[in-house]
All heavy atoms as TSV, in Angstrom:
chain	resi	resn	atom	element	x	y	z
A	1	MET	N	N	-66.086	-8.450	26.664
A	1	MET	CA	C	-67.044	-7.620	27.359
A	1	MET	C	C	-66.509	-6.251	27.689
A	1	MET	O	O	-65.247	-6.164	28.083
A	1	MET	CB	C	-67.417	-8.206	28.666
A	1	MET	CG	C	-68.162	-9.634	28.475
A	1	MET	SD	S	-68.739	-10.294	30.097
A	1	MET	CE	C	-70.544	-10.226	29.630
A	2	GLU	N	N	-67.196	-5.278	27.679
A	2	GLU	CA	C	-66.833	-3.885	27.924
A	2	GLU	C	C	-67.033	-3.635	29.431
A	2	GLU	O	O	-68.081	-3.833	30.013
A	2	GLU	CB	C	-67.663	-2.900	27.117
A	2	GLU	CG	C	-66.915	-1.635	26.998
A	2	GLU	CD	C	-67.678	-0.815	25.907
A	2	GLU	OE1	O	-68.831	-0.823	25.742
A	2	GLU	OE2	O	-66.861	-0.116	25.062
A	3	LYS	N	N	-65.989	-3.022	29.999
A	3	LYS	CA	C	-65.945	-2.664	31.374
A	3	LYS	C	C	-65.648	-1.230	31.645
A	3	LYS	O	O	-65.013	-0.599	30.807
A	3	LYS	CB	C	-64.970	-3.461	32.232
A	3	LYS	CG	C	-65.321	-5.059	32.208
A	3	LYS	CD	C	-64.620	-5.687	33.292
A	3	LYS	CE	C	-65.114	-7.107	33.315
A	3	LYS	NZ	N	-64.988	-7.719	34.675
A	4	VAL	N	N	-66.265	-0.688	32.695
A	4	VAL	CA	C	-65.858	0.717	32.937
A	4	VAL	C	C	-64.769	0.708	34.099
A	4	VAL	O	O	-64.675	-0.161	34.895
A	4	VAL	CB	C	-67.176	1.454	33.575
A	4	VAL	CG1	C	-67.584	0.884	34.899
A	4	VAL	CG2	C	-66.882	2.968	33.658
A	5	ARG	N	N	-63.850	1.621	33.870
A	5	ARG	CA	C	-62.640	1.694	34.730
A	5	ARG	C	C	-62.390	3.123	35.150
A	5	ARG	O	O	-62.972	4.103	34.563
A	5	ARG	CB	C	-61.397	1.216	33.915
A	5	ARG	CG	C	-61.563	-0.205	33.412
A	5	ARG	CD	C	-60.755	-1.120	34.096
A	5	ARG	NE	N	-60.769	-2.436	33.438
A	5	ARG	CZ	C	-61.132	-3.525	34.022
A	5	ARG	NH1	N	-61.575	-3.528	35.252
A	5	ARG	NH2	N	-61.091	-4.658	33.313
A	6	VAL	N	N	-61.563	3.376	36.195
A	6	VAL	CA	C	-61.160	4.670	36.578
A	6	VAL	C	C	-59.666	4.817	36.642
A	6	VAL	O	O	-59.018	3.879	37.164
A	6	VAL	CB	C	-61.606	4.986	38.076
A	6	VAL	CG1	C	-61.134	6.368	38.552
A	6	VAL	CG2	C	-63.224	4.906	38.081
A	7	ASN	N	N	-59.126	5.871	36.023
A	7	ASN	CA	C	-57.639	6.123	36.006
A	7	ASN	C	C	-57.509	6.822	37.278
A	7	ASN	O	O	-57.716	7.999	37.380
A	7	ASN	CB	C	-57.365	6.834	34.802
A	7	ASN	CG	C	-55.889	7.259	34.832
A	7	ASN	OD1	O	-55.199	7.241	35.828
A	7	ASN	ND2	N	-55.336	7.660	33.646
A	8	GLU	N	N	-56.972	6.012	38.205
A	8	GLU	CA	C	-56.777	6.716	39.565
A	8	GLU	C	C	-55.706	7.817	39.581
A	8	GLU	O	O	-55.713	8.710	40.361
A	8	GLU	CB	C	-56.471	5.672	40.615
A	8	GLU	CG	C	-57.640	4.730	40.927
A	8	GLU	CD	C	-57.393	3.629	41.862
A	8	GLU	OE1	O	-56.451	3.802	42.726
A	8	GLU	OE2	O	-58.158	2.607	41.770
A	9	ASP	N	N	-54.762	7.834	38.614
A	9	ASP	CA	C	-53.813	8.935	38.465
A	9	ASP	C	C	-54.463	10.201	38.013
A	9	ASP	O	O	-54.006	11.319	38.402
A	9	ASP	CB	C	-52.651	8.573	37.460
A	9	ASP	CG	C	-51.783	7.417	38.059
A	9	ASP	OD1	O	-51.712	7.314	39.268
A	9	ASP	OD2	O	-51.244	6.706	37.207
A	10	ALA	N	N	-55.594	10.116	37.326
A	10	ALA	CA	C	-56.264	11.334	36.817
A	10	ALA	C	C	-57.408	11.662	37.715
A	10	ALA	O	O	-57.922	12.980	37.734
A	10	ALA	CB	C	-56.899	11.060	35.447
A	11	CYS	N	N	-57.893	10.825	38.563
A	11	CYS	CA	C	-58.960	11.143	39.441
A	11	CYS	C	C	-58.677	12.166	40.589
A	11	CYS	O	O	-57.557	12.193	41.155
A	11	CYS	CB	C	-59.514	9.885	40.235
A	11	CYS	SG	S	-60.811	10.026	41.345
A	12	ILE	N	N	-59.535	13.109	40.790
A	12	ILE	CA	C	-59.281	14.163	41.790
A	12	ILE	C	C	-60.277	13.858	43.068
A	12	ILE	O	O	-60.096	14.678	44.039
A	12	ILE	CB	C	-59.476	15.624	41.381
A	12	ILE	CG1	C	-60.904	15.755	40.754
A	12	ILE	CG2	C	-58.389	15.826	40.187
A	12	ILE	CD1	C	-61.196	17.154	40.416
A	13	GLY	N	N	-61.039	12.874	43.038
A	13	GLY	CA	C	-61.812	12.526	44.136
A	13	GLY	C	C	-62.989	13.457	44.408
A	13	GLY	O	O	-63.392	13.608	45.506
A	14	CYS	N	N	-63.545	14.011	43.345
A	14	CYS	CA	C	-64.556	15.048	43.476
A	14	CYS	C	C	-65.943	14.329	43.944
A	14	CYS	O	O	-66.745	14.956	44.443
A	14	CYS	CB	C	-64.841	15.680	42.209
A	14	CYS	SG	S	-65.590	14.826	40.927
A	15	GLY	N	N	-66.114	13.043	43.567
A	15	GLY	CA	C	-67.350	12.243	44.062
A	15	GLY	C	C	-68.574	12.366	43.197
A	15	GLY	O	O	-69.554	11.713	43.603
A	16	ALA	N	N	-68.493	12.975	41.952
A	16	ALA	CA	C	-69.447	13.016	41.170
A	16	ALA	C	C	-69.874	11.679	40.718
A	16	ALA	O	O	-71.173	11.367	40.686
A	16	ALA	CB	C	-69.204	13.825	39.871
A	17	CYS	N	N	-69.011	10.743	40.354
A	17	CYS	CA	C	-69.301	9.438	39.923
A	17	CYS	C	C	-69.964	8.534	40.992
A	17	CYS	O	O	-70.921	7.840	40.714
A	17	CYS	CB	C	-68.139	8.695	39.313
A	17	CYS	SG	S	-66.774	8.467	40.531
A	18	THR	N	N	-69.548	8.736	42.138
A	18	THR	CA	C	-69.991	7.976	43.333
A	18	THR	C	C	-71.458	8.412	43.665
A	18	THR	O	O	-72.330	7.594	44.110
A	18	THR	CB	C	-69.176	8.021	44.599
A	18	THR	OG1	O	-69.023	9.397	44.939
A	18	THR	CG2	C	-67.787	7.411	44.343
A	19	ALA	N	N	-71.662	9.698	43.410
A	19	ALA	CA	C	-73.041	10.195	43.686
A	19	ALA	C	C	-74.017	9.765	42.607
A	19	ALA	O	O	-75.263	9.553	42.887
A	19	ALA	CB	C	-73.039	11.754	43.697
A	20	ILE	N	N	-73.571	9.655	41.353
A	20	ILE	CA	C	-74.473	9.296	40.258
A	20	ILE	C	C	-74.534	7.732	40.282
A	20	ILE	O	O	-75.810	7.301	39.892
A	20	ILE	CB	C	-73.791	9.741	38.869
A	20	ILE	CG1	C	-73.815	11.326	38.895
A	20	ILE	CG2	C	-74.529	9.105	37.716
A	20	ILE	CD1	C	-72.983	11.901	37.734
A	21	ALA	N	N	-73.628	6.918	40.433
A	21	ALA	CA	C	-73.697	5.532	40.324
A	21	ALA	C	C	-73.018	4.783	41.388
A	21	ALA	O	O	-71.845	4.118	41.132
A	21	ALA	CB	C	-73.127	5.052	38.951
A	22	SER	N	N	-73.520	4.940	42.610
A	22	SER	CA	C	-72.822	4.333	43.810
A	22	SER	C	C	-72.773	2.778	43.802
A	22	SER	O	O	-71.993	2.136	44.497
A	22	SER	CB	C	-73.518	4.767	45.126
A	22	SER	OG	O	-74.834	4.382	45.126
A	23	ASP	N	N	-73.578	2.139	42.887
A	23	ASP	CA	C	-73.506	0.685	42.767
A	23	ASP	C	C	-72.053	0.246	42.039
A	23	ASP	O	O	-71.737	-0.849	42.128
A	23	ASP	CB	C	-74.667	0.083	41.996
A	23	ASP	CG	C	-75.921	0.158	42.789
A	23	ASP	OD1	O	-75.789	0.405	44.055
A	23	ASP	OD2	O	-77.062	0.048	42.126
A	24	VAL	N	N	-71.592	1.151	41.226
A	24	VAL	CA	C	-70.475	0.933	40.428
A	24	VAL	C	C	-69.163	1.566	41.033
A	24	VAL	O	O	-68.092	0.984	40.933
A	24	VAL	CB	C	-70.701	1.301	38.927
A	24	VAL	CG1	C	-69.462	1.108	38.126
A	24	VAL	CG2	C	-71.846	0.428	38.470
A	25	PHE	N	N	-69.245	2.794	41.441
A	25	PHE	CA	C	-68.188	3.576	41.859
A	25	PHE	C	C	-68.113	3.810	43.346
A	25	PHE	O	O	-69.184	4.004	44.047
A	25	PHE	CB	C	-68.148	4.985	41.175
A	25	PHE	CG	C	-68.099	4.944	39.697
A	25	PHE	CD1	C	-69.255	5.105	38.971
A	25	PHE	CD2	C	-66.979	4.630	39.028
A	25	PHE	CE1	C	-69.253	5.164	37.673
A	25	PHE	CE2	C	-66.918	4.510	37.708
A	25	PHE	CZ	C	-68.169	4.809	36.951
A	26	SER	N	N	-66.785	3.697	43.992
A	26	SER	CA	C	-66.699	4.004	45.339
A	26	SER	C	C	-65.396	4.657	45.476
A	26	SER	O	O	-64.540	4.684	44.621
A	26	SER	CB	C	-66.801	2.707	46.122
A	26	SER	OG	O	-65.879	1.828	45.767
A	27	PHE	N	N	-65.045	5.106	46.827
A	27	PHE	CA	C	-63.801	5.681	47.032
A	27	PHE	C	C	-62.799	4.622	47.577
A	27	PHE	O	O	-63.262	3.723	48.384
A	27	PHE	CB	C	-63.868	6.808	47.975
A	27	PHE	CG	C	-64.445	8.074	47.451
A	27	PHE	CD1	C	-65.652	8.453	47.887
A	27	PHE	CD2	C	-63.891	8.732	46.421
A	27	PHE	CE1	C	-66.371	9.616	47.427
A	27	PHE	CE2	C	-64.406	9.918	45.861
A	27	PHE	CZ	C	-65.684	10.369	46.440
A	28	ASN	N	N	-61.628	4.578	47.200
A	28	ASN	CA	C	-60.549	3.768	47.813
A	28	ASN	C	C	-59.926	4.432	48.964
A	28	ASN	O	O	-60.465	5.416	49.442
A	28	ASN	CB	C	-59.529	3.292	46.727
A	28	ASN	CG	C	-58.602	4.630	46.334
A	28	ASN	OD1	O	-58.611	5.623	46.922
A	28	ASN	ND2	N	-58.017	4.501	45.175
A	29	ASP	N	N	-59.110	3.695	49.701
A	29	ASP	CA	C	-58.426	4.171	50.965
A	29	ASP	C	C	-57.731	5.628	50.798
A	29	ASP	O	O	-57.610	6.312	51.741
A	29	ASP	CB	C	-57.590	3.148	51.558
A	29	ASP	CG	C	-58.302	2.052	51.990
A	29	ASP	OD1	O	-59.591	2.068	52.229
A	29	ASP	OD2	O	-57.610	0.876	52.100
A	30	ASP	N	N	-57.399	5.910	49.473
A	30	ASP	CA	C	-56.666	7.193	49.305
A	30	ASP	C	C	-57.656	8.307	48.885
A	30	ASP	O	O	-57.227	9.412	48.719
A	30	ASP	CB	C	-55.579	6.989	48.190
A	30	ASP	CG	C	-54.532	5.988	48.603
A	30	ASP	OD1	O	-54.087	6.085	49.760
A	30	ASP	OD2	O	-54.100	5.239	47.667
A	31	GLY	N	N	-58.929	8.012	48.765
A	31	GLY	CA	C	-59.843	8.983	48.585
A	31	GLY	C	C	-60.206	9.225	47.162
A	31	GLY	O	O	-60.804	10.188	46.776
A	32	PHE	N	N	-59.727	8.361	46.245
A	32	PHE	CA	C	-60.044	8.484	44.887
A	32	PHE	C	C	-60.954	7.417	44.362
A	32	PHE	O	O	-61.082	6.306	45.087
A	32	PHE	CB	C	-58.646	8.242	44.033
A	32	PHE	CG	C	-57.661	9.286	44.332
A	32	PHE	CD1	C	-56.544	8.877	45.144
A	32	PHE	CD2	C	-57.864	10.538	43.975
A	32	PHE	CE1	C	-55.572	9.931	45.445
A	32	PHE	CE2	C	-56.855	11.626	44.372
A	32	PHE	CZ	C	-55.843	11.205	45.013
A	33	ALA	N	N	-61.664	7.626	43.276
A	33	ALA	CA	C	-62.687	6.736	42.809
A	33	ALA	C	C	-62.140	5.471	42.300
A	33	ALA	O	O	-60.974	5.495	41.787
A	33	ALA	CB	C	-63.571	7.410	41.870
A	34	GLU	N	N	-62.923	4.423	42.314
A	34	GLU	CA	C	-62.561	3.155	41.731
A	34	GLU	C	C	-63.871	2.551	41.184
A	34	GLU	O	O	-64.909	2.790	41.940
A	34	GLU	CB	C	-61.697	2.277	42.672
A	34	GLU	CG	C	-62.436	1.806	43.933
A	34	GLU	CD	C	-61.567	1.035	44.880
A	34	GLU	OE1	O	-60.401	0.866	44.595
A	34	GLU	OE2	O	-62.121	0.670	45.828
A	35	ALA	N	N	-63.744	1.637	40.256
A	35	ALA	CA	C	-64.917	0.936	39.779
A	35	ALA	C	C	-64.997	-0.443	40.528
A	35	ALA	O	O	-64.057	-1.151	40.579
A	35	ALA	CB	C	-64.840	0.791	38.258
A	36	ASN	N	N	-66.233	-0.802	40.926
A	36	ASN	CA	C	-66.402	-2.019	41.624
A	36	ASN	C	C	-66.193	-3.228	40.600
A	36	ASN	O	O	-66.917	-3.363	39.679
A	36	ASN	CB	C	-67.769	-2.090	42.204
A	36	ASN	CG	C	-68.073	-3.299	42.975
A	36	ASN	OD1	O	-67.436	-4.450	42.723
A	36	ASN	ND2	N	-69.173	-3.304	43.727
A	37	GLU	N	N	-65.191	-3.974	40.763
A	37	GLU	CA	C	-64.926	-5.113	39.901
A	37	GLU	C	C	-66.030	-6.127	39.743
A	37	GLU	O	O	-66.056	-6.815	38.787
A	37	GLU	CB	C	-63.541	-5.843	40.319
A	37	GLU	CG	C	-62.292	-5.012	40.017
A	37	GLU	CD	C	-62.085	-4.756	38.648
A	37	GLU	OE1	O	-62.292	-5.599	37.673
A	37	GLU	OE2	O	-61.619	-3.623	38.232
A	38	ASP	N	N	-66.918	-6.135	40.795
A	38	ASP	CA	C	-67.933	-7.159	40.766
A	38	ASP	C	C	-69.151	-6.621	39.953
A	38	ASP	O	O	-70.224	-7.283	39.722
A	38	ASP	CB	C	-68.430	-7.559	42.148
A	38	ASP	CG	C	-67.350	-8.325	42.815
A	38	ASP	OD1	O	-66.684	-9.002	42.246
A	38	ASP	OD2	O	-67.259	-8.143	44.184
A	39	ASN	N	N	-69.118	-5.342	39.747
A	39	ASN	CA	C	-70.393	-4.631	39.096
A	39	ASN	C	C	-69.967	-3.650	37.974
A	39	ASN	O	O	-70.648	-2.702	37.863
A	39	ASN	CB	C	-71.096	-4.027	40.157
A	39	ASN	CG	C	-72.506	-3.679	39.716
A	39	ASN	OD1	O	-73.050	-4.283	38.784
A	39	ASN	ND2	N	-73.172	-2.616	40.323
A	40	ASN	N	N	-68.975	-3.894	37.306
A	40	ASN	CA	C	-68.445	-2.887	36.361
A	40	ASN	C	C	-68.551	-3.319	34.871
A	40	ASN	O	O	-68.083	-2.637	33.915
A	40	ASN	CB	C	-66.951	-2.380	36.649
A	40	ASN	CG	C	-65.966	-3.437	36.348
A	40	ASN	OD1	O	-66.258	-4.683	36.302
A	40	ASN	ND2	N	-64.625	-3.008	36.143
A	41	THR	N	N	-69.206	-4.335	34.682
A	41	THR	CA	C	-69.382	-4.910	33.258
A	41	THR	C	C	-70.546	-4.230	32.692
A	41	THR	O	O	-71.690	-4.500	32.984
A	41	THR	CB	C	-69.487	-6.483	33.255
A	41	THR	OG1	O	-68.392	-7.052	33.836
A	41	THR	CG2	C	-69.594	-6.953	31.809
A	42	ILE	N	N	-70.238	-3.365	31.721
A	42	ILE	CA	C	-71.363	-2.559	31.006
A	42	ILE	C	C	-72.361	-3.419	30.298
A	42	ILE	O	O	-73.628	-3.105	30.320
A	42	ILE	CB	C	-70.755	-1.525	30.056
A	42	ILE	CG1	C	-69.842	-0.535	30.863
A	42	ILE	CG2	C	-71.829	-0.871	29.252
A	42	ILE	CD1	C	-69.034	0.338	29.994
A	43	ASP	N	N	-71.865	-4.497	29.680
A	43	ASP	CA	C	-72.810	-5.326	28.882
A	43	ASP	C	C	-73.929	-5.973	29.729
A	43	ASP	O	O	-74.952	-6.283	29.237
A	43	ASP	CB	C	-72.139	-6.454	28.221
A	43	ASP	CG	C	-70.958	-5.859	27.304
A	43	ASP	OD1	O	-71.082	-4.730	26.819
A	43	ASP	OD2	O	-69.959	-6.557	27.078
A	44	THR	N	N	-73.645	-6.234	31.050
A	44	THR	CA	C	-74.630	-6.904	31.948
A	44	THR	C	C	-75.417	-6.008	32.809
A	44	THR	O	O	-76.268	-6.439	33.565
A	44	THR	CB	C	-73.889	-8.023	32.702
A	44	THR	OG1	O	-72.916	-7.380	33.585
A	44	THR	CG2	C	-73.231	-9.050	31.786
A	45	MET	N	N	-75.175	-4.686	32.702
A	45	MET	CA	C	-75.882	-3.700	33.618
A	45	MET	C	C	-77.333	-3.572	33.080
A	45	MET	O	O	-77.668	-3.569	31.983
A	45	MET	CB	C	-75.152	-2.356	33.548
A	45	MET	CG	C	-73.878	-2.297	34.209
A	45	MET	SD	S	-73.257	-0.692	34.057
A	45	MET	CE	C	-71.561	-0.937	34.778
A	46	GLU	N	N	-78.228	-3.305	34.042
A	46	GLU	CA	C	-79.543	-2.869	33.730
A	46	GLU	C	C	-79.380	-1.550	33.091
A	46	GLU	O	O	-78.501	-0.714	33.272
A	46	GLU	CB	C	-80.392	-2.837	34.977
A	46	GLU	CG	C	-80.676	-4.122	35.616
A	46	GLU	CD	C	-81.481	-4.067	36.853
A	46	GLU	OE1	O	-82.209	-3.024	37.017
A	46	GLU	OE2	O	-81.579	-5.055	37.622
A	47	GLU	N	N	-80.428	-1.245	32.285
A	47	GLU	CA	C	-80.383	0.032	31.384
A	47	GLU	C	C	-80.220	1.281	32.272
A	47	GLU	O	O	-79.451	2.162	31.920
A	47	GLU	CB	C	-81.643	0.130	30.462
A	47	GLU	CG	C	-81.444	1.071	29.322
A	47	GLU	CD	C	-80.404	0.572	28.388
A	47	GLU	OE1	O	-80.158	-0.630	28.210
A	47	GLU	OE2	O	-79.741	1.508	27.785
A	48	GLU	N	N	-80.897	1.348	33.334
A	48	GLU	CA	C	-80.919	2.618	34.109
A	48	GLU	C	C	-79.433	2.721	34.763
A	48	GLU	O	O	-78.919	3.865	34.656
A	48	GLU	CB	C	-81.831	2.453	35.238
A	48	GLU	CG	C	-81.967	3.661	36.108
A	48	GLU	CD	C	-83.063	3.727	37.225
A	48	GLU	OE1	O	-83.949	2.921	37.070
A	48	GLU	OE2	O	-83.005	4.585	38.086
A	49	LEU	N	N	-78.900	1.660	35.220
A	49	LEU	CA	C	-77.451	1.739	35.750
A	49	LEU	C	C	-76.470	2.036	34.671
A	49	LEU	O	O	-75.709	2.822	34.902
A	49	LEU	CB	C	-77.126	0.434	36.450
A	49	LEU	CG	C	-75.811	0.414	37.065
A	49	LEU	CD1	C	-75.566	1.580	38.095
A	49	LEU	CD2	C	-75.508	-0.836	37.760
A	50	LYS	N	N	-76.743	1.484	33.516
A	50	LYS	CA	C	-75.854	1.794	32.388
A	50	LYS	C	C	-75.907	3.258	31.971
A	50	LYS	O	O	-74.792	3.896	31.710
A	50	LYS	CB	C	-76.177	0.894	31.204
A	50	LYS	CG	C	-75.298	1.040	29.943
A	50	LYS	CD	C	-75.740	0.251	28.808
A	50	LYS	CE	C	-75.977	-1.267	29.127
A	50	LYS	NZ	N	-76.145	-2.132	27.958
A	51	ASN	N	N	-77.083	3.810	32.088
A	51	ASN	CA	C	-77.299	5.246	31.771
A	51	ASN	C	C	-76.513	6.120	32.906
A	51	ASN	O	O	-75.911	7.128	32.463
A	51	ASN	CB	C	-78.700	5.620	31.628
A	51	ASN	CG	C	-79.388	5.131	30.381
A	51	ASN	OD1	O	-78.802	4.770	29.442
A	51	ASN	ND2	N	-80.659	4.866	30.508
A	52	ASP	N	N	-76.760	5.683	34.110
A	52	ASP	CA	C	-75.950	6.446	35.199
A	52	ASP	C	C	-74.538	6.429	35.044
A	52	ASP	O	O	-73.744	7.302	35.193
A	52	ASP	CB	C	-76.368	5.886	36.556
A	52	ASP	CG	C	-77.823	6.155	36.992
A	52	ASP	OD1	O	-78.430	7.030	36.260
A	52	ASP	OD2	O	-78.348	5.544	37.848
A	53	VAL	N	N	-73.954	5.249	34.615
A	53	VAL	CA	C	-72.538	5.098	34.492
A	53	VAL	C	C	-71.971	5.855	33.268
A	53	VAL	O	O	-71.077	6.625	33.429
A	53	VAL	CB	C	-72.208	3.537	34.228
A	53	VAL	CG1	C	-70.753	3.384	33.705
A	53	VAL	CG2	C	-72.306	2.811	35.439
A	54	MET	N	N	-72.798	5.967	32.268
A	54	MET	CA	C	-72.507	6.838	31.028
A	54	MET	C	C	-72.522	8.382	31.447
A	54	MET	O	O	-71.647	9.129	31.043
A	54	MET	CB	C	-73.301	6.600	29.847
A	54	MET	CG	C	-73.124	5.149	29.293
A	54	MET	SD	S	-71.384	4.680	29.109
A	54	MET	CE	C	-70.980	5.869	27.807
A	55	ASP	N	N	-73.563	8.672	32.350
A	55	ASP	CA	C	-73.508	10.062	32.932
A	55	ASP	C	C	-72.291	10.385	33.685
A	55	ASP	O	O	-71.748	11.483	33.638
A	55	ASP	CB	C	-74.776	10.327	33.677
A	55	ASP	CG	C	-76.022	10.325	32.829
A	55	ASP	OD1	O	-75.915	10.594	31.522
A	55	ASP	OD2	O	-77.120	10.279	33.518
A	56	ALA	N	N	-71.899	9.427	34.435
A	56	ALA	CA	C	-70.715	9.652	35.352
A	56	ALA	C	C	-69.413	9.841	34.390
A	56	ALA	O	O	-68.629	10.605	34.638
A	56	ALA	CB	C	-70.443	8.491	36.284
A	57	LEU	N	N	-69.323	8.905	33.410
A	57	LEU	CA	C	-68.259	8.980	32.500
A	57	LEU	C	C	-68.224	10.292	31.765
A	57	LEU	O	O	-67.054	10.902	31.741
A	57	LEU	CB	C	-68.366	7.749	31.428
A	57	LEU	CG	C	-67.179	7.641	30.488
A	57	LEU	CD1	C	-67.096	6.134	30.163
A	57	LEU	CD2	C	-67.445	8.469	29.146
A	58	GLU	N	N	-69.291	10.665	31.259
A	58	GLU	CA	C	-69.291	12.037	30.469
A	58	GLU	C	C	-69.157	13.124	31.408
A	58	GLU	O	O	-68.589	14.285	31.001
A	58	GLU	CB	C	-70.618	12.019	29.743
A	58	GLU	CG	C	-70.764	11.119	28.611
A	58	GLU	CD	C	-72.049	10.923	27.996
A	58	GLU	OE1	O	-72.993	11.613	28.431
A	58	GLU	OE2	O	-72.163	10.044	27.285
A	59	GLY	N	N	-69.607	13.061	32.666
A	59	GLY	CA	C	-69.460	14.217	33.608
A	59	GLY	C	C	-68.247	14.334	34.456
A	59	GLY	O	O	-68.071	15.237	35.151
A	60	CYS	N	N	-67.267	13.290	34.301
A	60	CYS	CA	C	-66.082	13.402	35.000
A	60	CYS	C	C	-65.215	14.516	34.765
A	60	CYS	O	O	-64.832	14.702	33.510
A	60	CYS	CB	C	-65.302	12.115	34.850
A	60	CYS	SG	S	-63.757	12.052	35.736
A	61	PRO	N	N	-64.804	15.371	35.614
A	61	PRO	CA	C	-64.229	16.684	35.198
A	61	PRO	C	C	-62.749	16.409	34.727
A	61	PRO	O	O	-62.252	17.292	34.081
A	61	PRO	CB	C	-64.310	17.524	36.532
A	61	PRO	CG	C	-64.331	16.486	37.558
A	61	PRO	CD	C	-65.189	15.438	37.023
A	62	THR	N	N	-62.197	15.328	35.015
A	62	THR	CA	C	-60.782	15.004	34.627
A	62	THR	C	C	-60.782	13.864	33.618
A	62	THR	O	O	-59.590	13.399	33.152
A	62	THR	CB	C	-59.951	14.671	35.764
A	62	THR	OG1	O	-60.466	13.473	36.331
A	62	THR	CG2	C	-59.833	15.841	36.838
A	63	ASN	N	N	-61.892	13.470	33.087
A	63	ASN	CA	C	-61.967	12.389	32.100
A	63	ASN	C	C	-61.317	11.075	32.637
A	63	ASN	O	O	-60.536	10.404	31.916
A	63	ASN	CB	C	-61.401	12.793	30.741
A	63	ASN	CG	C	-62.187	13.820	30.059
A	63	ASN	OD1	O	-63.452	13.694	30.197
A	63	ASN	ND2	N	-61.519	14.860	29.706
A	64	ALA	N	N	-61.360	10.850	33.957
A	64	ALA	CA	C	-60.620	9.607	34.606
A	64	ALA	C	C	-61.389	8.324	34.335
A	64	ALA	O	O	-60.907	7.294	34.541
A	64	ALA	CB	C	-60.474	9.889	36.106
A	65	ILE	N	N	-62.693	8.462	34.023
A	65	ILE	CA	C	-63.570	7.286	33.844
A	65	ILE	C	C	-63.604	6.892	32.305
A	65	ILE	O	O	-63.587	7.842	31.510
A	65	ILE	CB	C	-64.986	7.518	34.301
A	65	ILE	CG1	C	-64.991	7.969	35.848
A	65	ILE	CG2	C	-65.787	6.342	33.951
A	65	ILE	CD1	C	-66.336	8.376	36.256
A	66	TYR	N	N	-63.302	5.638	32.152
A	66	TYR	CA	C	-63.249	5.207	30.600
A	66	TYR	C	C	-63.835	3.832	30.468
A	66	TYR	O	O	-63.925	3.112	31.464
A	66	TYR	CB	C	-61.883	5.285	30.068
A	66	TYR	CG	C	-60.764	4.416	30.841
A	66	TYR	CD1	C	-60.460	3.166	30.431
A	66	TYR	CD2	C	-60.291	4.844	32.080
A	66	TYR	CE1	C	-59.584	2.366	30.927
A	66	TYR	CE2	C	-59.345	4.002	32.754
A	66	TYR	CZ	C	-59.097	2.762	32.177
A	66	TYR	OH	O	-58.155	2.007	32.885
A	67	LYS	N	N	-64.115	3.359	29.358
A	67	LYS	CA	C	-64.472	2.136	28.922
A	67	LYS	C	C	-63.391	1.275	28.364
A	67	LYS	O	O	-62.587	1.848	27.578
A	67	LYS	CB	C	-65.700	2.048	27.951
A	67	LYS	CG	C	-66.987	2.752	28.494
A	67	LYS	CD	C	-68.179	2.605	27.535
A	67	LYS	CE	C	-67.915	3.473	26.347
A	67	LYS	NZ	N	-69.059	3.470	25.393
A	68	GLU	N	N	-63.321	0.022	28.727
A	68	GLU	CA	C	-62.208	-0.747	28.259
A	68	GLU	C	C	-62.799	-2.203	27.791
A	68	GLU	O	O	-63.611	-2.737	28.621
A	68	GLU	CB	C	-61.201	-0.892	29.263
A	68	GLU	CG	C	-60.040	-1.738	28.935
A	68	GLU	CD	C	-58.970	-1.783	30.153
A	68	GLU	OE1	O	-59.149	-2.393	31.046
A	68	GLU	OE2	O	-57.947	-1.069	29.836
A	69	GLU	N	N	-62.391	-2.724	26.818
A	69	GLU	CA	C	-62.634	-4.129	26.395
A	69	GLU	C	C	-61.840	-4.980	27.333
A	69	GLU	O	O	-60.721	-4.998	27.401
A	69	GLU	CB	C	-62.375	-4.346	24.901
A	69	GLU	CG	C	-62.928	-5.672	24.435
A	69	GLU	CD	C	-64.423	-5.592	24.351
A	69	GLU	OE1	O	-65.091	-4.619	24.155
A	69	GLU	OE2	O	-65.014	-6.725	24.615
A	70	ASP	N	N	-62.692	-5.855	27.993
A	70	ASP	CA	C	-61.910	-6.798	29.029
A	70	ASP	C	C	-61.412	-7.832	28.189
A	70	ASP	O	O	-62.021	-8.484	27.330
A	70	ASP	CB	C	-63.119	-7.417	29.949
A	70	ASP	CG	C	-62.494	-8.110	31.093
A	70	ASP	OD1	O	-61.381	-7.726	31.485
A	70	ASP	OD2	O	-63.069	-9.122	31.652
A	71	LYS	N	N	-60.200	-8.322	28.531
A	71	LYS	CA	C	-59.530	-9.320	27.814
A	71	LYS	C	C	-59.594	-10.693	28.397
A	71	LYS	O	O	-59.784	-10.906	29.432
A	71	LYS	CB	C	-58.106	-8.958	27.620
A	71	LYS	CG	C	-57.897	-7.746	26.843
A	71	LYS	CD	C	-56.541	-7.154	26.896
A	71	LYS	CE	C	-56.348	-5.959	26.046
A	71	LYS	NZ	N	-56.876	-4.861	26.308
């Protein structure tokens, strides 16, 4: 299954992803984005949410959001 993840070392905390897909992205205690582990499986997302996640991924100014095959 494919999941969306955030490279917290690359994240600048701009908030674009949380504004676009707040069901999937939130801020951690350090002010950087993270993907909600309970709702980050791309394969099981509703189409609208999947589109929002892809918009967040493509719009991330530091390319901190990526897709990864879950092992």
